[in-house]
C-alpha positions, -999 to 999 in steps of 0.1 A, spaced: -591 918 -104 -582 881 -91 -570 875 -56 -534 863 -59 -525 847 -27 -511 813 -36 -472 812 -40 -456 786 -63 -418 784 -66 -407 775 -100 -370 767 -93 -345 771 -65 -338 807 -73 -349 831 -45 -365 854 -70 -382 830 -92 -419 824 -83 -454 824 -97 -485 839 -80 -516 819 -91 -551 835 -90 -576 819 -66 -600 817 -95 -579 788 -111 -589 755 -94 -562 729 -85 -569 693 -80 -551 671 -56 -557 641 -34 -581 650 -7 -564 653 28 -581 636 57 -607 659 76 -606 685 47 -635 693 25 -633 692 -12 -631 730 -12 -602 730 11 -587 704 -11 -587 727 -43 -562 750 -27 -537 724 -16 -506 723 -38 -489 692 -49 -456 677 -37 -433 695 -58 -449 729 -52 -454 723 -15 -417 712 -10 -404 743 -27 -426 766 -5 -413 747 24 -376 749 14 -380 786 6 -394 792 41 -366 773 56 -342 794 37 -356 829 41 -376 828 73 -356 802 93 -322 813 79 -310 777 74 -279 773 53 -282 761 16 -265 728 24 -290 722 52 -319 731 30 -306 706 4 -304 678 30 -340 686 40 -352 686 4 -336 652 -2 -352 636 28 -386 650 21 -383 641 -16 -376 605 -5 -407 605 16 -428 621 -12 -417 592 -35 -427 567 -9 -461 583 -7 -466 582 -44 -462 543 -42 -489 544 -16 -512 567 -37 -508 596 -13 -493 630 -11 -474 651 15 -506 669 23 -528 637 26 -503 616 45 -516 597 75 -498 584 106 -498 549 90 -479 564 60 -452 578 82 -449 546 101 -448 526 71 -420 549 56 -399 545 88 -404 506 85 -393 508 49 -362 526 60 -354 500 86 -359 471 62 -336 487 36 -307 490 62 -309 528 68 -288 536 98 -307 547 129 -292 582 130 -304 589 94 -339 577 100 -341 598 132 -331 627 111 -356 620 85 -384 618 110 -373 650 126 -374 667 91 -409 653 86 -420 667 120 -408 702 109 -427 700 77 -460 690 94 -456 716 121 -453 742 94 -483 728 73 -503 727 107 -495 763 115 -503 775 81 -536 757 83 -531 736 53 -538 704 72 -559 697 103 -539 667 117 -503 662 122 -493 626 110 -461 626 131 -478 633 164 -477 603 189 -454 582 168 -432 558 185 -399 574 194 -368 562 175 -348 562 208 -343 525 205 -326 532 171 -303 559 183 -266 553 181 -242 574 203 -219 596 182 -185 579 181 -153 597 194 -115 590 194 -96 582 226 -75 611 239 -44 591 229 -56 587 193 -62 624 190 -27 631 206 -12 608 180 -29 625 152 -16 659 163 20 646 170 21 633 134 9 665 121 34 684 142 63 663 131 54 671 95 50 708 101 83 710 121 104 692 95 132 715 80 116 711 46 81 717 57 60 739 34 29 760 39 7 730 31 22 711 61 16 740 83 -20 745 71 -28 708 76 -15 708 112 -36 739 118 -68 724 104 -65 694 126 -58 714 157 -87 737 149 -112 709 143 -104 694 177 -99 726 198 -129 743 188 -153 714 179 -159 729 144 -182 715 118 -164 710 86 -186 735 68 -176 761 95 -140 755 90 -141 758 52 -161 790 53 -136 807 78 -119 838 67 -87 854 80 -107 882 96 -127 858 118 -94 851 138 -84 870 168 -53 851 177 -41 879 202 -73 871 222 -73 834 217 -106 830 199 -123 827 166 -157 839 151 -178 812 135 -210 813 114 -229 780 122 -262 765 113 -290 790 108 -264 817 101 -260 819 139 -228 835 149 -206 823 179 -172 830 193 -151 799 203 -119 800 224 -87 784 212 -59 766 233 -23 774 228 -16 744 205 -42 757 178 -30 792 183 6 784 176 -5 763 147 -26 790 132 1 817 137 28 795 120 5 789 91 -5 825 86 31 836 88 42 812 61 11 820 40 19 858 41 55 852 30 40 838 -3 12 862 -6 23 872 -41 5 840 -53 -29 846 -66 -54 838 -39 -92 835 -38 -106 863 -14 -96 861 21 -105 824 29 -83 812 59 -75 778 45 -63 777 9 -53 750 -16 -20 751 -34 -37 772 -61 -50 797 -37 -86 785 -37 -111 777 -9 -108 741 4 -139 719 -1 -155 698 25 -144 667 7 -109 677 9 -110 683 46 -125 648 49 -97 632 30 -70 652 50 -84 638 84 -87 603 69 -52 603 57 -41 613 93 -60 586 109 -81 560 90 -105 557 120 -112 595 122 -133 620 104 -141 658 108 -171 651 127 -156 625 150 -130 652 160 -159 674 169 -174 647 189 -141 639 206 -137 675 215 -172 676 233 -167 641 249 -132 649 263 -144 682 277 -173 664 296 -149 637 308 -128 664 323 -156 681 342 -170 707 317 -206 715 322 -232 708 294 -242 743 290 -207 754 282 -201 725 257 -235 735 241 -222 771 236 -189 758 222 -205 734 197 -233 758 188 -263 734 195 -297 751 195 -311 726 220 -292 713 251 -308 679 246 -284 675 216 -256 681 239 -267 657 266 -257 626 245 -222 634 255 -229 625 292 -236 589 279 -203 588 260 -184 599 293 -204 576 315 -173 554 324 -155 585 335 -185 597 356 -188 564 373 -151 565 382 -157 601 396 -188 590 415 -169 561 430 -140 583 440 -160 610 457 -193 597 470 -191 583 504 -214 554 499 -203 547 462 -168 530 472 -165 493 477 -159 479 511 -125 468 503 -117 504 492 -131 518 525 -110 494 546 -77 505 529 
């Protein structure tokens, strides 16, 4: 009986796969440092990508949207490798460096390029640990730190104006449930620093308004509890009260935020709502604003990390740069040797 130990994914379904006997030879480009016999068991780009995406979804627990983003980035790299007569398994450091240069020449934003490199590092760590390659082509690559752009946030006055406009609409005598919903969405995005996907996937049972908190399911299906301030609690309570008064209308499950037809809101709809409130804003910019304003007001990074659901505190540390001007003013005000001579004389 043949030894079936090679798994090939046929499509994106979690139950659709094919086990290929070891007796069937497969031929691909030979990877650096591997013998011809090693090369025979190495899958091509399509099969390898599908195996890796399945690994991310099943073993790492990443959300479908995250896996789709990973697949897009890796497919782009695989297509670049094809033009270089190479594959994902045979790629060398020169290929990865050439891909990054290709992105730069075509005007790809630094943050997107850094994300793609991070995606490649994850793939090659997996291949190395699985002993499919002997060398990681992403090791010792020059950091993209010089490409990095700090996340943009709104000023506190800009956020306050957004919330004031939403409150005026919600408090109008002829305000409807949708006006109350829109205010609650804006308040929640800023108060809890939610990702837009976390907001759209909220259910009524995730709310604990009496305790002033909300339960979220973030990246990697990681659950966290986020506290809410009084403005967000009041906005949510008003929206729910109005929604219950119209509960006879057909609704889709127990999603917290519903469209006028009673269906779950999409991420695109939330994006347009925020843009309509302020052309310079976006859902993710409200998330950045939440973190930046907290750091400016003295919050420690660990607390902000927990609030935002960052797996690595290094991701959160970027907000210290955004709040640098505030930190400088605090330093000047409180450090005995930081104040200017004129300030000390007065």
